[in-house]
KOLVO-285434 format. One record per residue (C-alpha): x, y, z. Coordinates in steps of 0.001 Angstrom, whole numbers, padded with zeros to 6 digits, m for minus. Layout:
N
R;X;Y;Z;
...
//
This chain:
282
R;026109;m065826;m162547;
R;028694;m063187;m161826;
R;026945;m060733;m159137;
R;026111;m063571;m157374;
R;029991;m065167;m156902;
R;030701;m061562;m155970;
R;028624;m059683;m153552;
R;025346;m062666;m152837;
R;026884;m066360;m151874;
R;029771;m064291;m149870;
R;027025;m063172;m147529;
R;025521;m066562;m147370;
R;029235;m068229;m146404;
R;028929;m064544;m144148;
R;025150;m065785;m142426;
R;026474;m069056;m142319;
R;030033;m068521;m140648;
R;028484;m066287;m137627;
R;024963;m068773;m136789;
R;027299;m071388;m135792;
R;030434;m069118;m134632;
R;027668;m066520;m132613;
R;025577;m069908;m131645;
R;021683;m067951;m132872;
R;020794;m066655;m135844;
R;019967;m062496;m133474;
R;022666;m060313;m135737;
R;021800;m058137;m137897;
R;022525;m059297;m141439;
R;020689;m057024;m144040;
R;023149;m053630;m144642;
R;026262;m056076;m145553;
R;026790;m053516;m149315;
R;029447;m052605;m150616;
R;029251;m049027;m150275;
R;027851;m048507;m146548;
R;029785;m049207;m143096;
R;027881;m051169;m139881;
R;029702;m051823;m137023;
R;026434;m054162;m135826;
R;026796;m056191;m139124;
R;027454;m059759;m138087;
R;027967;m058706;m134463;
R;027536;m061526;m131958;
R;026013;m060022;m129306;
R;025445;m062572;m126992;
R;027389;m065342;m127674;
R;025501;m068859;m126708;
R;028157;m071184;m127186;
R;028036;m074662;m127523;
R;024842;m073668;m129281;
R;023556;m075867;m132466;
R;021882;m073563;m135219;
R;019608;m076142;m136876;
R;020408;m076090;m140155;
R;016495;m074818;m141984;
R;017373;m070973;m139352;
R;020705;m071066;m141323;
R;019024;m071520;m145099;
R;016063;m068757;m143498;
R;018366;m066314;m142466;
R;020243;m065832;m146015;
R;016886;m066935;m148069;
R;015599;m063185;m148286;
R;018897;m061217;m149501;
R;019524;m064081;m152674;
R;015275;m064192;m153631;
R;015488;m060856;m154196;
R;018412;m061237;m155999;
R;017203;m064066;m158089;
R;014192;m062157;m158820;
R;016754;m059429;m160708;
R;018450;m062000;m162691;
R;014483;m062853;m163781;
R;013839;m059167;m164001;
R;017139;m058627;m165955;
R;016586;m061251;m168709;
R;013354;m058737;m169370;
R;015000;m056146;m171987;
R;016719;m058560;m175146;
R;012641;m060441;m174657;
R;011377;m056706;m175763;
R;013594;m055841;m178060;
R;013516;m059714;m180110;
R;009620;m059684;m179624;
R;009651;m056138;m181396;
R;011702;m057431;m183304;
R;008860;m060038;m184654;
R;005875;m058090;m184084;
R;007629;m055245;m186426;
R;008106;m057866;m189142;
R;011409;m056359;m189688;
R;015445;m057628;m188726;
R;016776;m059173;m185626;
R;020384;m059088;m185477;
R;020605;m060933;m182114;
R;019042;m063532;m182803;
R;020364;m063631;m186633;
R;023813;m063296;m184442;
R;023506;m066036;m182217;
R;022104;m069173;m184827;
R;025294;m067693;m186821;
R;027664;m068503;m184122;
R;025879;m071985;m183807;
R;026110;m072620;m187275;
R;030139;m071689;m187531;
R;030625;m073044;m183792;
R;029308;m076679;m184919;
R;031827;m076189;m187820;
R;034995;m075946;m185494;
R;037961;m078604;m184889;
R;037884;m078774;m181755;
R;035102;m080220;m180196;
R;034833;m078801;m177461;
R;033534;m075618;m179142;
R;031061;m077845;m181071;
R;029809;m079082;m177939;
R;029163;m075909;m176969;
R;026966;m075365;m180397;
R;025191;m078492;m180468;
R;024110;m077453;m176204;
R;023207;m074277;m176828;
R;021165;m075759;m180320;
R;019741;m078131;m178246;
R;018281;m075403;m175597;
R;017021;m072798;m178396;
R;015210;m075617;m180083;
R;013640;m077033;m177070;
R;012768;m074156;m174984;
R;010916;m073167;m178090;
R;009162;m076766;m178153;
R;008255;m076896;m174857;
R;007475;m073285;m174286;
R;006691;m072373;m170299;
R;007841;m076202;m168718;
R;011290;m075005;m171216;
R;012203;m071864;m169574;
R;011353;m073397;m167133;
R;013795;m075572;m167029;
R;015967;m074135;m168152;
R;016346;m071317;m165350;
R;016311;m073591;m161506;
R;019546;m074808;m161673;
R;022489;m071804;m162905;
R;022633;m072360;m166359;
R;025876;m070663;m168297;
R;023883;m070147;m171725;
R;020619;m068972;m170614;
R;021314;m065279;m171757;
R;019957;m066714;m175140;
R;017167;m067235;m173178;
R;014931;m063695;m173267;
R;015888;m063395;m177644;
R;015278;m067235;m179069;
R;012132;m065922;m177010;
R;011028;m062762;m178246;
R;012256;m064015;m180722;
R;009710;m067101;m181611;
R;006198;m064787;m180672;
R;006260;m066762;m176509;
R;003920;m064419;m174032;
R;005200;m062251;m172104;
R;003562;m063507;m168845;
R;004150;m067267;m169608;
R;008419;m066657;m170715;
R;008467;m063533;m167160;
R;006697;m066423;m164807;
R;008715;m069487;m165945;
R;011732;m067538;m165443;
R;010992;m065793;m162152;
R;010046;m068832;m161170;
R;012980;m071029;m161883;
R;014994;m068487;m161309;
R;014086;m066577;m157991;
R;012226;m069474;m156060;
R;013549;m072785;m157379;
R;018268;m071899;m158402;
R;018077;m069537;m156025;
R;016927;m071840;m152725;
R;019154;m074589;m153531;
R;022514;m072216;m154650;
R;021915;m070990;m150142;
R;020863;m074198;m149591;
R;024333;m075403;m150666;
R;026554;m073269;m149277;
R;024545;m073151;m146135;
R;025788;m077094;m145589;
R;029309;m076672;m147598;
R;030243;m074312;m145085;
R;029528;m075727;m141774;
R;031010;m076865;m139119;
R;030877;m080612;m139545;
R;031276;m079585;m143489;
R;034410;m077167;m143673;
R;036438;m079428;m142343;
R;035649;m081708;m144214;
R;036479;m079748;m147109;
R;039858;m078782;m144934;
R;040414;m082746;m144379;
R;040415;m083105;m148294;
R;042557;m080749;m149721;
R;044932;m081252;m147558;
R;045205;m085220;m148699;
R;045700;m083681;m152475;
R;048361;m081115;m151513;
R;052311;m081728;m150176;
R;052734;m081879;m146807;
R;054641;m078812;m146519;
R;051870;m076528;m147423;
R;050192;m077235;m145178;
R;047320;m075856;m146570;
R;044519;m077619;m143941;
R;046040;m075430;m140999;
R;046498;m072046;m142854;
R;043173;m072719;m144211;
R;041858;m073305;m140492;
R;043793;m070505;m138480;
R;042223;m068176;m141712;
R;038592;m069460;m140353;
R;039152;m068973;m137006;
R;040078;m065543;m138054;
R;037655;m064093;m140120;
R;035322;m065795;m137537;
R;036354;m063488;m134301;
R;035225;m060351;m135430;
R;031987;m062350;m135139;
R;032696;m061643;m131598;
R;034635;m058311;m131639;
R;031954;m055847;m131148;
R;035375;m053316;m131614;
R;035585;m054253;m135196;
R;035544;m051700;m137863;
R;035565;m052748;m142006;
R;038402;m051813;m143396;
R;038142;m048378;m145883;
R;041031;m049258;m148383;
R;041497;m047568;m151996;
R;040655;m050714;m153775;
R;037286;m050631;m152111;
R;037105;m047460;m153431;
R;038124;m047789;m157168;
R;035787;m051306;m156882;
R;031951;m048730;m156259;
R;032603;m046682;m158579;
R;034014;m049438;m160849;
R;030127;m050752;m159716;
R;028104;m048311;m160454;
R;029934;m047511;m163700;
R;028739;m051080;m164752;
R;025585;m050863;m163913;
R;024946;m047040;m165514;
R;026020;m048573;m168534;
R;024160;m051503;m168442;
R;021294;m048761;m168362;
R;021723;m047228;m170576;
R;022577;m049814;m173535;
R;018932;m051334;m173261;
R;017875;m048108;m173603;
R;019579;m047256;m176714;
R;017797;m050755;m177457;
R;014269;m050031;m177253;
R;015701;m046872;m178833;
R;017423;m048528;m181796;
R;014087;m050905;m182032;
R;011165;m048099;m182221;
R;013633;m046386;m184713;
R;013278;m049327;m187278;
R;009954;m049765;m186469;
R;008638;m045731;m187327;
R;010893;m046308;m190603;
R;009758;m049124;m192153;
R;006199;m047464;m190873;
R;007146;m045078;m192852;
R;008293;m046791;m195628;
R;004729;m048441;m196157;
R;003972;m044686;m195812;
R;005472;m043253;m198471;
R;005361;m046595;m200814;
R;001037;m045917;m200398;
R;001884;m041856;m201794;
R;003861;m043263;m204460;
R;000845;m045052;m205553;
//
């Protein structure tokens, strides 16, 4: 979800605004990456004044990277599943699942109604997925579910077959949830609906703030870059630092996955060695 807010959703919004500004979708959009500078990115070329771009055309322009992102998030659920499944198969303690169950039990006794409600939702979700199998995982993966991180661990610990788990996760995240999110963003940031959104914000804020005028002016300046072929993306220290932060974050994720696999394998080997030693002593 965090990578969606940081990268995918801004990309979909940019594509939507560019399409309505240009009057067509014949512009380059697939080079929109934080470490690259492409002068031809999202440039209109020939603007078709007064042209209306169909909703489906705009949505499909942004759909491919969105679906790939959804597939990537589904793949990201594999490591916790594999670790929990291996722990179950080796009949060793699953510290991650134990931590989840202990946290739920602790939160159920909390004095905060929010914490208790969260614990009840997590407990219900775990039991629902264990009871419903493929359908349960699909249902939990098909909407922006903040608790879905528990899914891989729970499905692995209860012994759900890999392809049953992964196919449900892939279908839900990559081909149901993400297309819905793209359609919502394309709708909200289209010309007509965005004006309605600005009017709502204007009605909820004091007149002296001039929020509607500021948002409209900012939007017009932003849209102008899609028509300016000489526009050069600004490179600054903050952008470079952010690039390094993202590279380090991805590196840390890869290393942590390798460590988890190594620890799980070491525990399995230690258990086998203990069994062999016990047989020798007999």
